[in-house]
N, C-alpha and C positions, 0 to 999 in steps of 0.2 A: 503494498500499499504504500502510496507516494504523500508525504506530509505539507503541506504547505504554510511556512513558516517564514519571517524576519530575521536576519540577523545582520546583526551594523557594529561589526570591529570595529577597535579606535579611530582608525583616520578615517572612517564611512557614516560616523555619525554626522546628521546635518544641525544639529544646535547645539552650538557652542555651550551654552548656558547648561545643557541638559548630560552633553557630555562629560560635563564637568560634576556635576550632581551625580552620576553613575560611577565615577571612577576611571573613567576611558583616558581621560586628557587632565591638563591642569588648567587652572582657571585663567582665563584668558585675561590680559592688562586692565580692558578695557570694561568686562565684567567686573574685575575686582574695584574699579574706581566707580564703578557704577555710571561711569558715561554710557552704554551702551545700552541699556533700558532709558534713561535718560534720555539720548539723542531719537528717540523711539516716542516718545511723548507720553509715555509709561509713569515719569515720574514728576514732578515741580524740581526738584533738582538730585544731579549727582549724587549729592549727601545722602537724599531720603534712598532712592537707590543702595546706594553702599550698607545703609545702614540695615535694606532688605534683605542681598548680595550676604554679608556675615551671617546673619541667622539663618538662612539656606540649607536644608540637611542635607549634605552630600556623603559619597563615600568618600576614601583616602585617594589621590590622584595615582592611577597606576595601578589601585585594587580592582580591574575590572580587565578583561580583553573585548567584552565583545558584548552584547544584550542579546540576548533571544525574545521572540514573540510569536507565538503559535495559540489560536482555539485549544482550551484546554483540553477537552477531548478525543483533538489528534494530536495533540504533544507528542513528538519522541522523546523528551526529557523530563526529567521533574524540576519542576520551576521553585525557586523563593517566592514569588511572592506571586498572588493572584491576581489580577486585575480586573475589577468587573467595572461596566458604561452600561447604565443603567437612569432611568427616572427618577429624582428624586421620592418618588410614592415607590418604586421597589428601593430604592437606597435606604428610605424608612424601615423598611423590613427586613433587610442586611444587618444596619443600627440595631433593633431589635433582637438578631439572632445572635449578633455576636456580643452579647452580652446576655442572653439567655440562661448559660450556665451556671456566671460569678456571679451575674451585674455589675453595676459600677457605673460611671459615666464614661462617654467617648468624648475626648479630649483630642478634636480635629485641626490639624495644623495645613496653614495655606495662604501661598500669599500672589495667587494668579502667575507666577513665573516659572515655567518648570516644573508644572502640575504633577504631570504622569511620572516623570523623572526624579525628580527630589521629593514631592509631598506625597506620594502614591508607591513608588519605589525604592526610594534610599531612604525614605524615615520609614517605612514598614522595616524595610533589610536594619536598619542603626537599633529600633527599639523592640522589635517583633509586635507588633499591636498595628491593630486595623486602623487607614487611614484614608478619609474621605476631601476631594477635591473639587471646586468647581469645572478646571481645566483652565485652558490657557487659548489665549489665539491662536499659537502656531501649533498646538494638540489639536484644535477644532479644525482647524484652515486643512493641515496635513494629515492627521489619525482619522479624520469623518467622524469625529465626536457631534454631535450636535445642541444646537441651542438649546434642547430642554431633556439636554443628560448631566449624567455628573462622572467622574469616576472615585473608586473604592480599590483599594490594596488591601491584604493581609497576607500572613504568613499563609504558605503551603499549608504547614503542619495544622493549620484549623479549617480547611475545606469538608472534611469530613462533620466536625461541628457546628461549625454553620449551616450545610447542608441538612442536617435535620433538624436543626432546630427553626431552620426556614419552611419546614413543611409544619412543624406544630403553631409557630407565631402565626402561618399566614392562615389557620385552621381556628385559631382561638374566638372566642366571642368576642365582638368587641371590634374585629377587625375588618377594612375595608377591601 
């Protein structure tokens, strides 16, 4: 069976910020200073952008060789992070499912830049906790994330737990 997936080795990643967040390359000087997103009009000043960049979750430069994305049901490899793109209503059920066994609170962290790479992938790898993001202009333009969708990442080890809880949560009285 031939499985379709996408692999982006270090030199082939098209977003410098995303490649840095995933540990594929060093941070570029314009990203580090804040000039990159400031010049795109995303921030009022380079300093405001730098304060955001300084807090972007990221893997160490050189920690990764490549990123590989594939539909989970067809994946020829065991993923580190499971990523789901869906509507806010479905994200509600996923959030409830991720808290089903232990309870607690979800502390989503995102900034609207490098969301798939930093917020959903690197953050999840670093904390081993689910994280949610709204996506960004680039992920929506190049990855096909629709305007009415969000992104969630969780450690692959949680897959069975979340899918089992999802069935219960969706069937619970009071669920819409």
